[in-house]
N, C-alpha and C positions, 0 to 999 in steps of 0.2 A: 467682376464685370457689373456695371450698372444694368438694372433690369431693362429689358426691351419691352416697350408698351405695344400691345397687339390689339387691334380693333377687330371684333368678330361681328358678322352681319346679322342684323335683325330683319325679319321679313321673309321673302320668298327663298333667299339663299340658305335659310335654316328651316325649310319646310320639308317634311318627309316625302312629299310628292314631287319635289323639284331638286333642291340642293342638299339639304341635311348636312350642313357644315359640322354640326355636332358629331354625327356619325363618322365623318371624314377624320376628325381629330382622334376619335376612339380607334378607328382602323389604323391610324398612323402610330398608335402606341402611346397617345397622351391620355392621362386621366383627367377628366374635365368635370367640374362641379358648377352648377348654376347655368347650364346652357342647353338643357334639353328643349327641343322644339315646343313652343307654346308655354314654356316655364322659364324663360330666360330672366336672369337677374342682371342688374346694371354692371356689377362687378363679378367677373367670372374667374374661377380659380383653375389653373393648370397644376394639379396637386403633385405631379411627379416631375415638374421642371420649375424650380424656384426662380429661374432667371427670366421667366415670362410673367408679365402682369397684363391681364386681359380685361377689356371693357366691351360692352355692347355698343354698337354704333349703327345708326340709320344709314342705308346706302347713299341717300341724297347728301348727307353731311360728312360722310367718311373722307372724301378727297379734301374737303375744307380742313378737317382735323389733321390730316396728313401734312398739308401745306403749312399749317400753323404750328407744327411740332407738338400737337396734343397727343398724337399716337405716332409711333415710329413706323409700324407696318400695319397693314390691314388687308383683309380679304374683301374684295368689292368687285362689282362688274365694271368692265371696261367702258361701258356707256356712261357711267357716272364719273369716271376719271376724265373722260373726254369732255364731258359737260363743264367740269371745273377748269380743264386745261385750255378752253377757249379764251378764258380771261387770265389765267395764271399758267403760262406756258413753261414746259420743261422743268418743273419742280418736283414732279412725282415720277418715280422710276418703277418700271415693271420688273419685279424679281422673276416672275414666270407665270404662265397660264396654268390653271388647275383642271382644265378640261371638264367643267360642269357648269350648270347655270346658263346654258346657251340661250340666247335670245336675239331678237332683231329689233332695231329702232326703225319704225316705219311711219310714213305719211298715209293717213286714211281719210276717206270722204264717205258720205252716204252711199249705200249700195246702188241706188238708182241714178247716181250722178252720171253726166255724159262724158266726164273727163277721163282720159287714159293715163295722164301723167301730170306732174306739177306745172310743166311748161305750158301745156294746153290750158290748164286751169287759169293761170295768170293772164294769158293772151285773151281768152274768152271773157274774162272779167275786167278788161281794161277800161271799159266805159261805165263801170258800176259806180253808183253814187254813195252807197253805204259802205262802211269799212268791212274788210275781210277779216274775220275773227278765227284765230287758230289757238286752241288750248293744248297745253303740254306741261309735263314736269321737266322738260329739257329746253328752257327758253334760249340758252346760249347756242346749243347745237342747232336748234330750229332756225333761229335768225341767221346763223352762218349758212345753213343749207339753203334757205330761201334766197339769200343775197347772191349765192353762187348759181342760182337757177337761171338759165337763158331767158325764159319767159318773163321772169321778174325783172331781169336787167333790161329787157326790151321795153317794158312798160314803165318801170320806175327808175331805171339807171342805177346810180350808186346810193340812192337814198336808203337809210337804215330803217327797217321796220320798227315800229314802236313796240317796246317790250314792257310789260307790266308784271311785277312780282309784288303782290299786295299793293301797298301805296307807293312803291318805287317805280318810277316810269323813266324810260330812256329811249331815244330814237326820234327821228324826224319825219317818218312816213306814217301818218295817222291812218292812211288808207289800208295798211296791212298791220294788224295788231296781233302780237304773240303774247298770250296771257298765261301765267303760271296756274296750273290746275290743282296742285296739291293732292293728286290721286284721283281714282275713278274717272279718268280722262274721257273714256268713251261716251259717258252720259251727256257730255256737253254738246254733242251733235244733235241729240234730241231736243236740247234747249235752244238750238239756233246757231251753234258754231258752224263754220264752213269747212274747217279742217281740224284734224287732231294729229299730233305726233306722239306716239306711244310705243312702248316695247311689247313684244308678243313672242310667244314660243312657237305656236302652231297656226295662229290666225283664227282659231275656232271661236275665241271670245269676241273677236271683232265681228265675225259673221253673225253671232247671236245678237249682237247689238245693231245689226243692220248696216254694217260698214264694209267697205272694200279697200284694199291697199292700192295706193297709187305708186309708191316706190319705197325702196329700202334706203335708209340713211347710213346704217352701219350694222355689222354683226358684233355681238358681244358675248363674253363668257366671264366667269369668275377667275380672278387671279390674285396673287399675293403682290401687293404694291408697297413701296417704301417711300417715305417722305424725306425731306432734306435733313431731318434730324437723325436719320439712320446712316451712321458712318462708323468706320473703325470696327471695333469688336461687335457692335450692334449689326453692322452689315454682314459680317461673317455669320452671326447667329441667325439672321434673317434668311440667308442662303441655306443654312442647315435645316431650318424649319420648313422651307419650301421643298427641299429634297425629300424630307420625311413625309410631307403631305402629298407630294407628287407620287411617291411610292404607293400611297393608299389609293389614289385615283387610278393609277396604272393597274393596280391589282384588281380593280373592278372589271377589267376587260379579260381576265384570265381564269381558267380552271386549273386546279391542281389535280391531276389524274394519276391513279395507280391501277395497275392490272397485272395479272399473272399469266405467264406462258411457260411452256416446257423449256428446259435449259437449252436444248438444241435449236430452238426457234428464237431465242432471246436476241441474238445479234441481228437476225433478219428483221425482227420487229423494230429494233432500234434504228436500223438503216432505213426502214420504210418511213418512220416518223421524221427522220432527219431529211431525207431526200424530198419529202413532200412538204417540208417546212411546217410541220405540225408542232414544233417545239421552239421555245425561245433560244435555247443554246443546243444542248444535246441531252438525250434521255439518260437517266441514272438507272443502272442495272444492279440489283442486289440478288446474287445467285444463292439458291438454296440447294438441297439435295437433288430434287427432281424438277423443281420449278424456280423461275426467276421472277422477281417483282420489278416491273418497269415503272418508273416515276417520271412524269413529264408535265411541264407547265405549258399550257396550250391556250391560244386565243379562243374566247367563247364562241366566236362566229365559226370557227373551224371544227368545233367538237363533234357535231353530227357526222361530218364527213370522215373524221378520224375514227369515230366509233364504228362506222360501217367498215372502214379499212382494216382494223385490227381483228375483225372476225376471221380473216383468212389465216391468222395465227392461233386460232382457237383460244383467244383471250378469255380469261375468267376472273372472277372476283374483282370486277371493275368498280373502283370507288372514285367519285368525283366530289371535289370540295371547292368552295369559294376561296379566293385568295384575298387576304386582308391587305397585304402590302407587297409590292414588287418594285424593288429599286434596281434599275437597269445599270 
C-alpha cells in the first residue's frame, strides 16, 4: 500500500494542558519520534507503522492541505474545517470525533458594552458614520455568521461585509469590515476594534481581557479528517487509525479496578456491579482457594459510588489503574 500522509497538529492540540495529541498516539500504541509537545519536528516518525508518513501542520492551514491532497488525513479542530468549508464545500470528510480539544467559537465585545446580542449591536449602530471593525482568525465563518444575523440584514440587506486578509480584500459593505488577526485576537479590542470572533474553552481569558461574550457561533472539538485524496486502501487505513485513537480517548474515561472478596460473596459482588451498571460489560471473576479477584472496567465518574458499594462485601486489596485504551 502507498503510504498514508498524516497531518499532526501544532499548537494547542499538542499542549499538555489541553490536547496532547502526542500522548494520545502513545496511549493508542504508536511509537512516535519528533512530536513531544514543545519539541515538534516538521517530519514526524511513526516508528512501529511504516505505512504512515507524518508531518507537522498548523491548524489554520490543515484543511487547505487536506483539500489540495498535500496530506491524506489530519487531526484538526472542526472550527478550522468549517472555516475552509465556507469556500470549499463538501471536500473534507470527517472520519470521526476524538473527544478532546473542546472549544467554542464566540463573538465578543468590551465588557462595558450595552449590547446583549449581535442583532442589537447592528441595530443600535445603524446610523454610525465610521466603519464597524471585527478582528478574527476566522474571516469566512465570521462573514457568514454576520450575513445571517437578523440585525445585519435589517440594516444592510444582502451586502457582503468587507473582508481583509493582509492585502487581499473582498466584499462590498465597507461599513462592516472583518479583518484577519493572525492570532492574539483579544488585544484588538484594546486597540479600537468593535468586535472580535475567537475560540475559547472556558471564557476566562476573555474576561481577563475585559471582554464579554455576545453569542456562540459553533462548538468544536478535535477529530480525524480525510481529504479527497484519501480513497481505497488509504480510506481503510484511515478508519483503522481512527478506531485505534478513539480507543485511547475512550480509555481516558475509565478505571481498571481489581479487588478481592471471599469466594462465597463473589457472585453477589459481581451481580451488584452489573445491576448498578458499574461495569462496561460484566465483571471477571478469578476464583482462588478462599478468595476471588474481581476485575471490572468502570467509568471514572462512577468510581467513588462503586467503591462505597463494595464495602458491603468486605472488599480488600483494591487496586485502581488508568486505562490506556478501550476499544468498544
